[in-house]
All heavy atoms as TSV, in Angstrom:
chain	resi	resn	atom	element	x	y	z
A	1	MET	N	N	-18.201	-7.353	-0.707
A	1	MET	CA	C	-17.018	-7.032	0.032
A	1	MET	C	C	-16.826	-8.144	1.053
A	1	MET	O	O	-17.741	-8.454	1.800
A	1	MET	CB	C	-17.200	-5.687	0.714
A	1	MET	CG	C	-16.005	-5.171	1.421
A	1	MET	SD	S	-14.700	-4.572	0.364
A	1	MET	CE	C	-15.462	-3.226	-0.474
A	2	GLU	N	N	-15.648	-8.725	1.061
A	2	GLU	CA	C	-15.344	-9.782	2.017
A	2	GLU	C	C	-14.292	-9.315	3.004
A	2	GLU	O	O	-13.526	-8.394	2.737
A	2	GLU	CB	C	-14.876	-11.038	1.297
A	2	GLU	CG	C	-15.978	-11.654	0.466
A	2	GLU	CD	C	-15.600	-12.989	-0.121
A	2	GLU	OE1	O	-14.444	-13.422	0.028
A	2	GLU	OE2	O	-16.472	-13.612	-0.734
A	3	ARG	N	N	-14.266	-9.981	4.160
A	3	ARG	CA	C	-13.369	-9.574	5.246
A	3	ARG	C	C	-12.740	-10.806	5.876
A	3	ARG	O	O	-13.408	-11.820	6.058
A	3	ARG	CB	C	-14.184	-8.824	6.288
A	3	ARG	CG	C	-13.406	-8.335	7.465
A	3	ARG	CD	C	-14.335	-7.493	8.356
A	3	ARG	NE	N	-13.585	-6.834	9.383
A	3	ARG	CZ	C	-13.476	-7.270	10.622
A	3	ARG	NH1	N	-14.085	-8.377	10.992
A	3	ARG	NH2	N	-12.770	-6.603	11.504
A	4	SER	N	N	-11.458	-10.704	6.210
A	4	SER	CA	C	-10.753	-11.771	6.904
A	4	SER	C	C	-10.200	-11.222	8.209
A	4	SER	O	O	-9.695	-10.097	8.251
A	4	SER	CB	C	-9.604	-12.316	6.054
A	4	SER	OG	O	-8.890	-13.297	6.776
A	5	THR	N	N	-10.294	-12.010	9.252
A	5	THR	CA	C	-9.734	-11.606	10.547
A	5	THR	C	C	-8.602	-12.533	10.986
A	5	THR	O	O	-8.106	-12.423	12.095
A	5	THR	CB	C	-10.822	-11.589	11.634
A	5	THR	OG1	O	-11.411	-12.889	11.724
A	5	THR	CG2	C	-11.893	-10.553	11.326
A	6	ASP	N	N	-8.193	-13.432	10.075
A	6	ASP	CA	C	-7.148	-14.398	10.421
A	6	ASP	C	C	-6.050	-14.466	9.358
A	6	ASP	O	O	-5.524	-15.526	9.051
A	6	ASP	CB	C	-7.745	-15.773	10.674
A	6	ASP	CG	C	-8.541	-16.302	9.485
A	6	ASP	OD1	O	-8.453	-15.703	8.380
A	6	ASP	OD2	O	-9.243	-17.310	9.650
A	7	GLY	N	N	-5.715	-13.317	8.796
A	7	GLY	CA	C	-4.630	-13.254	7.824
A	7	GLY	C	C	-4.960	-13.870	6.479
A	7	GLY	O	O	-4.064	-14.211	5.718
A	8	GLY	N	N	-6.248	-14.037	6.168
A	8	GLY	CA	C	-6.660	-14.551	4.870
A	8	GLY	C	C	-6.931	-16.044	4.831
A	8	GLY	O	O	-7.240	-16.584	3.780
A	9	ALA	N	N	-6.844	-16.734	5.963
A	9	ALA	CA	C	-7.135	-18.170	5.982
A	9	ALA	C	C	-8.619	-18.431	5.704
A	9	ALA	O	O	-8.969	-19.377	5.006
A	9	ALA	CB	C	-6.733	-18.786	7.319
A	10	THR	N	N	-9.492	-17.584	6.243
A	10	THR	CA	C	-10.935	-17.688	5.980
A	10	THR	C	C	-11.480	-16.297	5.677
A	10	THR	O	O	-10.915	-15.282	6.106
A	10	THR	CB	C	-11.699	-18.281	7.182
A	10	THR	OG1	O	-11.500	-17.415	8.323
A	10	THR	CG2	C	-11.224	-19.681	7.512
A	11	TRP	N	N	-12.584	-16.262	4.920
A	11	TRP	CA	C	-13.210	-15.006	4.512
A	11	TRP	C	C	-14.701	-15.069	4.763
A	11	TRP	O	O	-15.308	-16.122	4.638
A	11	TRP	CB	C	-12.953	-14.736	3.024
A	11	TRP	CG	C	-11.510	-14.485	2.737
A	11	TRP	CD1	C	-10.548	-15.416	2.501
A	11	TRP	CD2	C	-10.864	-13.222	2.682
A	11	TRP	NE1	N	-9.331	-14.823	2.304
A	11	TRP	CE2	C	-9.496	-13.467	2.401
A	11	TRP	CE3	C	-11.283	-11.912	2.842
A	11	TRP	CZ2	C	-8.576	-12.437	2.280
A	11	TRP	CZ3	C	-10.359	-10.895	2.711
A	11	TRP	CH2	C	-9.032	-11.160	2.437
A	12	ALA	N	N	-15.298	-13.915	5.089
A	12	ALA	CA	C	-16.740	-13.813	5.296
A	12	ALA	C	C	-17.256	-12.586	4.548
A	12	ALA	O	O	-16.570	-11.567	4.458
A	12	ALA	CB	C	-17.063	-13.680	6.781
A	13	VAL	N	N	-18.464	-12.684	4.008
A	13	VAL	CA	C	-19.081	-11.561	3.300
A	13	VAL	C	C	-19.497	-10.504	4.321
A	13	VAL	O	O	-20.241	-10.784	5.254
A	13	VAL	CB	C	-20.299	-12.018	2.475
A	13	VAL	CG1	C	-21.012	-10.825	1.858
A	13	VAL	CG2	C	-19.863	-12.993	1.400
A	14	ALA	N	N	-18.988	-9.289	4.157
A	14	ALA	CA	C	-19.346	-8.173	5.030
A	14	ALA	C	C	-20.408	-7.288	4.386
A	14	ALA	O	O	-21.217	-6.680	5.079
A	14	ALA	CB	C	-18.118	-7.340	5.359
A	15	GLN	N	N	-20.411	-7.208	3.047
A	15	GLN	CA	C	-21.387	-6.397	2.303
A	15	GLN	C	C	-21.515	-6.984	0.910
A	15	GLN	O	O	-20.505	-7.213	0.244
A	15	GLN	CB	C	-20.933	-4.938	2.226
A	15	GLN	CG	C	-21.856	-4.019	1.466
A	15	GLN	CD	C	-23.174	-3.812	2.175
A	15	GLN	OE1	O	-23.215	-3.624	3.375
A	15	GLN	NE2	N	-24.257	-3.856	1.434
A	16	THR	N	N	-22.742	-7.249	0.482
A	16	THR	CA	C	-22.947	-7.768	-0.866
A	16	THR	C	C	-22.915	-6.626	-1.869
A	16	THR	O	O	-23.202	-5.479	-1.538
A	16	THR	CB	C	-24.283	-8.525	-0.976
A	16	THR	OG1	O	-25.343	-7.634	-0.641
A	16	THR	CG2	C	-24.307	-9.730	-0.059
A	17	GLY	N	N	-22.567	-6.936	-3.104
A	17	GLY	CA	C	-22.528	-5.941	-4.164
A	17	GLY	C	C	-21.337	-6.165	-5.065
A	17	GLY	O	O	-20.426	-6.918	-4.752
A	18	ASN	N	N	-21.351	-5.490	-6.203
A	18	ASN	CA	C	-20.252	-5.542	-7.166
A	18	ASN	C	C	-19.438	-4.265	-6.996
A	18	ASN	O	O	-19.754	-3.230	-7.579
A	18	ASN	CB	C	-20.816	-5.667	-8.579
A	18	ASN	CG	C	-19.732	-5.870	-9.600
A	18	ASN	OD1	O	-18.603	-6.197	-9.267
A	18	ASN	ND2	N	-20.063	-5.668	-10.855
A	19	PHE	N	N	-18.391	-4.322	-6.188
A	19	PHE	CA	C	-17.631	-3.128	-5.830
A	19	PHE	C	C	-16.583	-2.791	-6.873
A	19	PHE	O	O	-15.901	-3.657	-7.390
A	19	PHE	CB	C	-16.980	-3.316	-4.454
A	19	PHE	CG	C	-17.988	-3.258	-3.347
A	19	PHE	CD1	C	-18.670	-4.389	-2.957
A	19	PHE	CD2	C	-18.286	-2.056	-2.738
A	19	PHE	CE1	C	-19.630	-4.336	-1.959
A	19	PHE	CE2	C	-19.239	-1.989	-1.744
A	19	PHE	CZ	C	-19.914	-3.139	-1.348
A	20	PHE	N	N	-16.475	-1.483	-7.185
A	20	PHE	CA	C	-15.528	-0.979	-8.165
A	20	PHE	C	C	-14.294	-0.379	-7.522
A	20	PHE	O	O	-13.226	-0.352	-8.109
A	20	PHE	CB	C	-16.179	0.099	-9.046
A	20	PHE	CG	C	-17.247	-0.429	-9.940
A	20	PHE	CD1	C	-18.582	-0.313	-9.603
A	20	PHE	CD2	C	-16.925	-1.052	-11.139
A	20	PHE	CE1	C	-19.565	-0.805	-10.438
A	20	PHE	CE2	C	-17.903	-1.540	-11.976
A	20	PHE	CZ	C	-19.232	-1.420	-11.613
A	21	ASP	N	N	-14.451	0.158	-6.321
A	21	ASP	CA	C	-13.351	0.883	-5.698
A	21	ASP	C	C	-13.451	0.762	-4.187
A	21	ASP	O	O	-14.547	0.652	-3.638
A	21	ASP	CB	C	-13.409	2.358	-6.091
A	21	ASP	CG	C	-12.044	3.015	-6.142
A	21	ASP	OD1	O	-11.058	2.372	-5.743
A	21	ASP	OD2	O	-11.969	4.170	-6.568
A	22	CYS	N	N	-12.300	0.797	-3.524
A	22	CYS	CA	C	-12.239	0.708	-2.072
A	22	CYS	C	C	-11.066	1.553	-1.595
A	22	CYS	O	O	-9.958	1.432	-2.119
A	22	CYS	CB	C	-12.054	-0.755	-1.672
A	22	CYS	SG	S	-11.919	-1.022	0.093
A	23	GLU	N	N	-11.311	2.431	-0.639
A	23	GLU	CA	C	-10.265	3.323	-0.125
A	23	GLU	C	C	-10.249	3.277	1.401
A	23	GLU	O	O	-11.295	3.275	2.037
A	23	GLU	CB	C	-10.534	4.775	-0.553
A	23	GLU	CG	C	-10.566	5.001	-2.045
A	23	GLU	CD	C	-9.184	5.028	-2.662
A	23	GLU	OE1	O	-8.210	5.275	-1.933
A	23	GLU	OE2	O	-9.094	4.821	-3.875
A	24	PHE	N	N	-9.049	3.248	1.964
A	24	PHE	CA	C	-8.883	3.354	3.408
A	24	PHE	C	C	-8.563	4.800	3.747
A	24	PHE	O	O	-7.778	5.448	3.057
A	24	PHE	CB	C	-7.749	2.445	3.889
A	24	PHE	CG	C	-8.083	0.996	3.763
A	24	PHE	CD1	C	-7.895	0.331	2.562
A	24	PHE	CD2	C	-8.607	0.300	4.839
A	24	PHE	CE1	C	-8.214	-1.010	2.431
A	24	PHE	CE2	C	-8.926	-1.043	4.728
A	24	PHE	CZ	C	-8.730	-1.703	3.521
A	25	ARG	N	N	-9.161	5.317	4.812
A	25	ARG	CA	C	-8.936	6.710	5.193
A	25	ARG	C	C	-7.535	6.866	5.771
A	25	ARG	O	O	-7.172	6.188	6.738
A	25	ARG	CB	C	-9.975	7.143	6.220
A	25	ARG	CG	C	-9.867	8.589	6.585
A	25	ARG	CD	C	-10.977	8.989	7.504
A	25	ARG	NE	N	-10.838	10.388	7.853
A	25	ARG	CZ	C	-11.652	11.007	8.657
A	25	ARG	NH1	N	-12.667	10.372	9.195
A	25	ARG	NH2	N	-11.460	12.274	8.928
A	26	PRO	N	N	-6.723	7.772	5.208
A	26	PRO	CA	C	-5.368	7.988	5.724
A	26	PRO	C	C	-5.399	8.364	7.207
A	26	PRO	O	O	-6.181	9.208	7.625
A	26	PRO	CB	C	-4.842	9.145	4.880
A	26	PRO	CG	C	-5.651	9.095	3.627
A	26	PRO	CD	C	-7.020	8.622	4.061
A	27	GLY	N	N	-4.581	7.691	7.996
A	27	GLY	CA	C	-4.511	7.979	9.416
A	27	GLY	C	C	-5.585	7.303	10.247
A	27	GLY	O	O	-5.507	7.304	11.471
A	28	THR	N	N	-6.609	6.759	9.582
A	28	THR	CA	C	-7.700	6.081	10.278
A	28	THR	C	C	-8.051	4.818	9.493
A	28	THR	O	O	-9.074	4.756	8.804
A	28	THR	CB	C	-8.946	6.998	10.380
A	28	THR	OG1	O	-8.543	8.274	10.843
A	28	THR	CG2	C	-9.976	6.420	11.341
A	29	PRO	N	N	-7.212	3.793	9.540
A	29	PRO	CA	C	-7.419	2.609	8.700
A	29	PRO	C	C	-8.691	1.821	9.011
A	29	PRO	O	O	-9.102	1.001	8.201
A	29	PRO	CB	C	-6.171	1.763	8.947
A	29	PRO	CG	C	-5.633	2.239	10.247
A	29	PRO	CD	C	-6.017	3.682	10.359
A	30	ALA	N	N	-9.346	2.075	10.136
A	30	ALA	CA	C	-10.612	1.392	10.435
A	30	ALA	C	C	-11.760	1.944	9.590
A	30	ALA	O	O	-12.816	1.333	9.492
A	30	ALA	CB	C	-10.951	1.514	11.919
A	31	THR	N	N	-11.553	3.118	8.957
A	31	THR	CA	C	-12.587	3.716	8.107
A	31	THR	C	C	-12.319	3.352	6.652
A	31	THR	O	O	-11.276	3.687	6.102
A	31	THR	CB	C	-12.630	5.244	8.273
A	31	THR	OG1	O	-12.903	5.542	9.638
A	31	THR	CG2	C	-13.699	5.862	7.391
A	32	ILE	N	N	-13.278	2.652	6.051
A	32	ILE	CA	C	-13.171	2.181	4.670
A	32	ILE	C	C	-14.346	2.744	3.885
A	32	ILE	O	O	-15.487	2.684	4.349
A	32	ILE	CB	C	-13.204	0.644	4.613
A	32	ILE	CG1	C	-12.125	0.052	5.519
A	32	ILE	CG2	C	-13.069	0.147	3.178
A	32	ILE	CD1	C	-12.318	-1.418	5.815
A	33	THR	N	N	-14.096	3.284	2.719
A	33	THR	CA	C	-15.146	3.768	1.829
A	33	THR	C	C	-15.060	2.964	0.541
A	33	THR	O	O	-13.971	2.779	-0.009
A	33	THR	CB	C	-14.980	5.264	1.538
A	33	THR	OG1	O	-14.903	5.970	2.789
A	33	THR	CG2	C	-16.143	5.805	0.739
A	34	ALA	N	N	-16.204	2.456	0.072
A	34	ALA	CA	C	-16.231	1.598	-1.107
A	34	ALA	C	C	-17.414	1.964	-1.986
A	34	ALA	O	O	-18.451	2.410	-1.489
A	34	ALA	CB	C	-16.326	0.131	-0.686
A	35	SER	N	N	-17.268	1.780	-3.316
A	35	SER	CA	C	-18.352	2.154	-4.225
A	35	SER	C	C	-18.759	0.998	-5.129
A	35	SER	O	O	-17.945	0.171	-5.523
A	35	SER	CB	C	-17.944	3.353	-5.090
A	35	SER	OG	O	-16.879	3.004	-5.939
A	36	THR	N	N	-20.063	0.988	-5.440
A	36	THR	CA	C	-20.628	0.112	-6.459
A	36	THR	C	C	-21.075	1.020	-7.598
A	36	THR	O	O	-20.801	2.212	-7.587
A	36	THR	CB	C	-21.838	-0.679	-5.917
A	36	THR	OG1	O	-22.899	0.235	-5.622
A	36	THR	CG2	C	-21.484	-1.464	-4.660
A	37	ALA	N	N	-21.809	0.485	-8.557
A	37	ALA	CA	C	-22.288	1.304	-9.674
A	37	ALA	C	C	-23.331	2.317	-9.231
A	37	ALA	O	O	-23.561	3.311	-9.916
A	37	ALA	CB	C	-22.862	0.418	-10.763
A	38	THR	N	N	-23.973	2.100	-8.074
A	38	THR	CA	C	-25.067	2.979	-7.656
A	38	THR	C	C	-24.945	3.534	-6.245
A	38	THR	O	O	-25.704	4.419	-5.877
A	38	THR	CB	C	-26.414	2.238	-7.745
A	38	THR	OG1	O	-26.350	1.071	-6.927
A	38	THR	CG2	C	-26.739	1.866	-9.176
A	39	ASN	N	N	-24.025	3.034	-5.439
A	39	ASN	CA	C	-23.940	3.452	-4.038
A	39	ASN	C	C	-22.502	3.626	-3.588
A	39	ASN	O	O	-21.587	3.002	-4.123
A	39	ASN	CB	C	-24.580	2.408	-3.113
A	39	ASN	CG	C	-26.073	2.360	-3.239
A	39	ASN	OD1	O	-26.755	3.309	-2.894
A	39	ASN	ND2	N	-26.580	1.257	-3.736
A	40	VAL	N	N	-22.339	4.463	-2.567
A	40	VAL	CA	C	-21.082	4.567	-1.843
A	40	VAL	C	C	-21.371	4.106	-0.417
A	40	VAL	O	O	-22.344	4.543	0.205
A	40	VAL	CB	C	-20.534	6.005	-1.841
A	40	VAL	CG1	C	-19.293	6.117	-0.978
A	40	VAL	CG2	C	-20.226	6.453	-3.266
A	41	TYR	N	N	-20.533	3.204	0.081
A	41	TYR	CA	C	-20.689	2.652	1.420
A	41	TYR	C	C	-19.500	3.044	2.281
A	41	TYR	O	O	-18.396	3.214	1.775
A	41	TYR	CB	C	-20.748	1.120	1.366
A	41	TYR	CG	C	-21.961	0.584	0.665
A	41	TYR	CD1	C	-21.935	0.335	-0.700
A	41	TYR	CD2	C	-23.126	0.315	1.368
A	41	TYR	CE1	C	-23.049	-0.172	-1.346
A	41	TYR	CE2	C	-24.247	-0.194	0.724
A	41	TYR	CZ	C	-24.195	-0.435	-0.628
A	41	TYR	OH	O	-25.297	-0.942	-1.269
A	42	ARG	N	N	-19.735	3.131	3.597
A	42	ARG	CA	C	-18.647	3.436	4.521
A	42	ARG	C	C	-18.711	2.486	5.705
A	42	ARG	O	O	-19.782	2.188	6.223
A	42	ARG	CB	C	-18.734	4.867	5.018
A	42	ARG	CG	C	-17.584	5.210	5.982
A	42	ARG	CD	C	-17.498	6.680	6.304
A	42	ARG	NE	N	-17.157	7.404	5.087
A	42	ARG	CZ	C	-17.767	8.505	4.676
A	42	ARG	NH1	N	-18.739	9.035	5.379
A	42	ARG	NH2	N	-17.403	9.101	3.556
A	43	SER	N	N	-17.521	2.045	6.123
A	43	SER	CA	C	-17.368	1.259	7.339
A	43	SER	C	C	-16.464	2.027	8.280
A	43	SER	O	O	-15.451	2.580	7.856
A	43	SER	CB	C	-16.743	-0.110	7.037
A	43	SER	OG	O	-16.459	-0.793	8.248
A	44	THR	N	N	-16.808	2.072	9.547
A	44	THR	CA	C	-15.957	2.724	10.541
A	44	THR	C	C	-15.436	1.706	11.562
A	44	THR	O	O	-14.866	2.080	12.576
A	44	THR	CB	C	-16.712	3.856	11.272
A	44	THR	OG1	O	-17.889	3.315	11.865
A	44	THR	CG2	C	-17.069	4.980	10.309
A	45	ASN	N	N	-15.659	0.406	11.265
A	45	ASN	CA	C	-15.239	-0.646	12.189
A	45	ASN	C	C	-14.410	-1.713	11.475
A	45	ASN	O	O	-14.626	-2.906	11.674
A	45	ASN	CB	C	-16.444	-1.248	12.900
A	45	ASN	CG	C	-17.488	-1.767	11.936
A	45	ASN	OD1	O	-17.243	-1.890	10.742
A	45	ASN	ND2	N	-18.661	-2.087	12.445
A	46	SER	N	N	-13.505	-1.262	10.638
A	46	SER	CA	C	-12.578	-2.151	9.904
A	46	SER	C	C	-13.279	-3.140	8.990
A	46	SER	O	O	-12.775	-4.228	8.736
A	46	SER	CB	C	-11.670	-2.903	10.890
A	46	SER	OG	O	-10.898	-1.993	11.624
A	47	GLY	N	N	-14.447	-2.783	8.488
A	47	GLY	CA	C	-15.148	-3.631	7.533
A	47	GLY	C	C	-16.096	-4.646	8.128
A	47	GLY	O	O	-16.625	-5.483	7.417
A	48	SER	N	N	-16.363	-4.570	9.422
A	48	SER	CA	C	-17.331	-5.495	10.026
A	48	SER	C	C	-18.730	-5.247	9.499
A	48	SER	O	O	-19.519	-6.171	9.322
A	48	SER	CB	C	-17.330	-5.369	11.553
A	48	SER	OG	O	-16.121	-5.859	12.085
A	49	SER	N	N	-19.064	-3.980	9.250
A	49	SER	CA	C	-20.365	-3.629	8.678
A	49	SER	C	C	-20.205	-2.354	7.855
A	49	SER	O	O	-19.264	-1.584	8.059
A	49	SER	CB	C	-21.412	-3.424	9.774
A	49	SER	OG	O	-21.025	-2.360	10.624
A	50	TYR	N	N	-21.125	-2.152	6.912
A	50	TYR	CA	C	-21.098	-0.995	6.015
A	50	TYR	C	C	-22.447	-0.301	6.023
A	50	TYR	O	O	-23.485	-0.948	6.164
A	50	TYR	CB	C	-20.774	-1.425	4.579
A	50	TYR	CG	C	-19.338	-1.840	4.392
A	50	TYR	CD1	C	-18.908	-3.116	4.727
A	50	TYR	CD2	C	-18.408	-0.941	3.896
A	50	TYR	CE1	C	-17.583	-3.490	4.562
A	50	TYR	CE2	C	-17.074	-1.306	3.735
A	50	TYR	CZ	C	-16.683	-2.586	4.069
A	50	TYR	OH	O	-15.376	-2.949	3.920
A	51	THR	N	N	-22.426	1.015	5.840
A	51	THR	CA	C	-23.636	1.826	5.747
A	51	THR	C	C	-23.604	2.583	4.426
A	51	THR	O	O	-22.563	3.138	4.055
A	51	THR	CB	C	-23.696	2.837	6.909
A	51	THR	OG1	O	-23.660	2.126	8.144
A	51	THR	CG2	C	-24.956	3.678	6.842
A	52	SER	N	N	-24.735	2.612	3.721
A	52	SER	CA	C	-24.823	3.392	2.490
A	52	SER	C	C	-24.808	4.872	2.853
A	52	SER	O	O	-25.614	5.325	3.671
A	52	SER	CB	C	-26.103	3.047	1.729
A	52	SER	OG	O	-26.203	3.835	0.564
A	53	VAL	N	N	-23.872	5.631	2.264
A	53	VAL	CA	C	-23.756	7.057	2.569
A	53	VAL	C	C	-24.077	7.944	1.370
A	53	VAL	O	O	-24.186	9.164	1.519
A	53	VAL	CB	C	-22.354	7.408	3.126
A	53	VAL	CG1	C	-22.140	6.746	4.474
A	53	VAL	CG2	C	-21.262	7.035	2.157
A	54	PHE	N	N	-24.249	7.325	0.188
A	54	PHE	CA	C	-24.568	8.103	-1.013
A	54	PHE	C	C	-25.118	7.166	-2.076
A	54	PHE	O	O	-24.642	6.048	-2.227
A	54	PHE	CB	C	-23.308	8.797	-1.540
A	54	PHE	CG	C	-23.549	9.666	-2.738
A	54	PHE	CD1	C	-24.161	10.898	-2.610
A	54	PHE	CD2	C	-23.168	9.245	-3.995
A	54	PHE	CE1	C	-24.392	11.691	-3.728
A	54	PHE	CE2	C	-23.388	10.031	-5.109
A	54	PHE	CZ	C	-24.001	11.263	-4.969
A	55	SER	N	N	-26.126	7.628	-2.804
A	55	SER	CA	C	-26.695	6.841	-3.890
A	55	SER	C	C	-27.202	7.779	-4.978
A	55	SER	O	O	-27.946	8.705	-4.691
A	55	SER	CB	C	-27.855	5.988	-3.377
A	55	SER	OG	O	-28.436	5.266	-4.428
A	56	ASN	N	N	-26.745	7.541	-6.238
A	56	ASN	CA	C	-27.261	8.369	-7.332
A	56	ASN	C	C	-27.276	7.660	-8.673
A	56	ASN	O	O	-27.646	8.251	-9.670
A	56	ASN	CB	C	-26.491	9.681	-7.447
A	56	ASN	CG	C	-25.165	9.520	-8.163
A	56	ASN	OD1	O	-24.683	8.408	-8.381
A	56	ASN	ND2	N	-24.565	10.620	-8.531
A	57	GLY	N	N	-26.838	6.431	-8.735
A	57	GLY	CA	C	-26.859	5.701	-9.999
A	57	GLY	C	C	-25.563	5.756	-10.768
A	57	GLY	O	O	-25.419	5.096	-11.777
A	58	SER	N	N	-24.576	6.547	-10.325
A	58	SER	CA	C	-23.314	6.616	-11.038
A	58	SER	C	C	-22.197	6.983	-10.071
A	58	SER	O	O	-21.780	8.125	-9.980
A	58	SER	CB	C	-23.384	7.654	-12.146
A	58	SER	OG	O	-22.162	7.692	-12.855
A	59	ALA	N	N	-21.705	5.977	-9.348
A	59	ALA	CA	C	-20.675	6.216	-8.334
A	59	ALA	C	C	-19.549	5.207	-8.483
A	59	ALA	O	O	-19.092	4.630	-7.534
A	59	ALA	CB	C	-21.288	6.139	-6.950
A	60	ASP	N	N	-19.107	4.977	-9.722
A	60	ASP	CA	C	-18.140	3.927	-9.993
A	60	ASP	C	C	-16.788	4.107	-9.317
A	60	ASP	O	O	-16.182	3.149	-8.882
A	60	ASP	CB	C	-17.902	3.779	-11.489
A	60	ASP	CG	C	-19.138	3.298	-12.226
A	60	ASP	OD1	O	-20.063	2.806	-11.569
A	60	ASP	OD2	O	-19.146	3.411	-13.449
A	61	ARG	N	N	-16.276	5.308	-9.245
A	61	ARG	CA	C	-14.918	5.536	-8.734
A	61	ARG	C	C	-14.946	6.535	-7.584
A	61	ARG	O	O	-15.800	7.401	-7.519
A	61	ARG	CB	C	-14.012	6.075	-9.840
A	61	ARG	CG	C	-13.827	5.155	-11.025
A	61	ARG	CD	C	-13.224	3.820	-10.678
A	61	ARG	NE	N	-12.075	3.943	-9.828
A	61	ARG	CZ	C	-10.931	3.281	-9.994
A	61	ARG	NH1	N	-10.805	2.448	-10.962
A	61	ARG	NH2	N	-9.950	3.456	-9.157
A	62	LEU	N	N	-13.944	6.426	-6.701
A	62	LEU	CA	C	-13.824	7.321	-5.561
A	62	LEU	C	C	-12.562	8.153	-5.663
A	62	LEU	O	O	-11.538	7.675	-6.111
A	62	LEU	CB	C	-13.731	6.518	-4.258
A	62	LEU	CG	C	-14.924	5.692	-3.851
A	62	LEU	CD1	C	-14.572	4.898	-2.594
A	62	LEU	CD2	C	-16.112	6.571	-3.587
A	63	ALA	N	N	-12.645	9.365	-5.231
A	63	ALA	CA	C	-11.480	10.223	-5.055
A	63	ALA	C	C	-11.625	10.853	-3.682
A	63	ALA	O	O	-12.494	11.676	-3.463
A	63	ALA	CB	C	-11.417	11.290	-6.132
A	64	LEU	N	N	-10.813	10.390	-2.743
A	64	LEU	CA	C	-10.912	10.911	-1.369
A	64	LEU	C	C	-9.789	11.866	-1.074
A	64	LEU	O	O	-8.731	11.779	-1.586
A	64	LEU	CB	C	-10.869	9.749	-0.368
A	64	LEU	CG	C	-11.964	8.708	-0.515
A	64	LEU	CD1	C	-11.767	7.601	0.503
A	64	LEU	CD2	C	-13.325	9.341	-0.335
């Protein structure tokens, strides 16, 4: 997962992994939930950092 703070001129890696899905929380755009093949991650600071919130080996898609 990469993040830009300058309108896309430069990008930095915020979380490594092969992400399948990414959702922004309605009404709270600073909260981002993203999934890989084995984990679900959440950011509450607009993507500056992510925390693993779920892991089971099959978390390809999100429905929030």
